[in-house]
C-alpha positions, 0 to 999 in steps of 0.5 A: 499499499502507498502511504504518505506521511505528513509531519514525518519529522515529529514523534508520532510521524517518525514512528508512523514511518517506521511501523509502515515500513515494517509492514511492507508498505510504500512510504512517502515522508513529508515535512515542512523542513526537508533537512529534518528527513535525510536520516530516514531509510534510503527506501523512503520518498522524501518530500517538502510540503507546506500543508497549507498549500492546496496545490502542493498537496494535490500534487503530492498525494496523487496515487497515494492509497493512504495520507496520514496527517501526523503534523502539529504546530509550533507553540502559539500557532495552534489555530493553524491546525484547523486551517491546515486540515481544511486546505488538506482535505480541499487539496485531497478532494479529487485524489480518492485517497483516505485520510487518517488524522492523528488529532487531539483528545478534546472531543472525548467524553469523560466517563461518569461526568454527564457529557463533559468533554475532556476539553473541560476537565483539568484532571486529564487537560492542563489549563496551559494545554487548553489552546491546543485542545481548543485547536483540536476540537476545531480540527475535529469539526472540520473533518466533519464538514462536507468535503468528499474525502474518506476521513478517519480521526483518531483521538489519542488517549490523555497521555502519550508517552515513549514506551515499548511496543507492546501491540496491545491496546483497547479501541473506543469511539467518543468516550475517554478510555480509562484503566483500572487506575483511572489513567488514559495513557498508551505509548507512542509506539502502541498508538502508531500500531493501532493506527496501522491496524486500522489502516490495514483493516478498517473498522471505524470509517464513521469516521472517528475512534480513540485508543488506550491501554 
C-alpha cells in the first residue's frame, strides 16, 4: 500500500514511518523542512510540503492510497491546525485517497461526567494546554464538514509517552478510555500500531475512534 505521512519529522510521524515500513508498505514522508528527513531509510521517498498549500497537497497525494496527517503546529500557532486540515482536505478532494488524522483528545467525553468533554476537565487537560485542545476540537469539526474525502480521526488518550511497542491496546469511539487506576494512556509506539491496524483493516470509517491501554 502507498502511504504518505505528513509531519514525518515529528515524534508520531516518525514512528509511523518505521511501523509502515516494517509492514511492507511503500512510504513517502513529508515535512515542511526536508533537512529533518535526511536520516530516514533509503527506501523512504522524502518530500517537502506546506500542508496549507492546496496545490502542493494535490500534487503529492496523487497515486497514494492513504495519507496520514501527523502534523503539529509550533507553540502559539495552534489555530493553524484547523486551517491546515481544511486546506489538506481541499487538496485531497479528487485524489481518492483515504485520510487518517492523528488528532486530539479534546472531543472525548469523560466517563460518568454527564457528557463533559476532556477539554473541560482539568484532571486530564492542564489549563496551559487548553489552546491546543480547543484547536484540535475545531480540527475535528472541520473533518466533519462536507468535503468528499474518506476521513478517519484518531483521538489519542490523555497521556502519550515514549515506551515499548507491545502491540496491545483497547479501542473505543467517543468516550475517554480509562484503565483500572483511572488513567488514560498509551505509548506512542502502540498508538501507531493501532493506527496502522485500522489503516490495514478499516473498522471505524464513520469517522472517529480512540485507543488506550
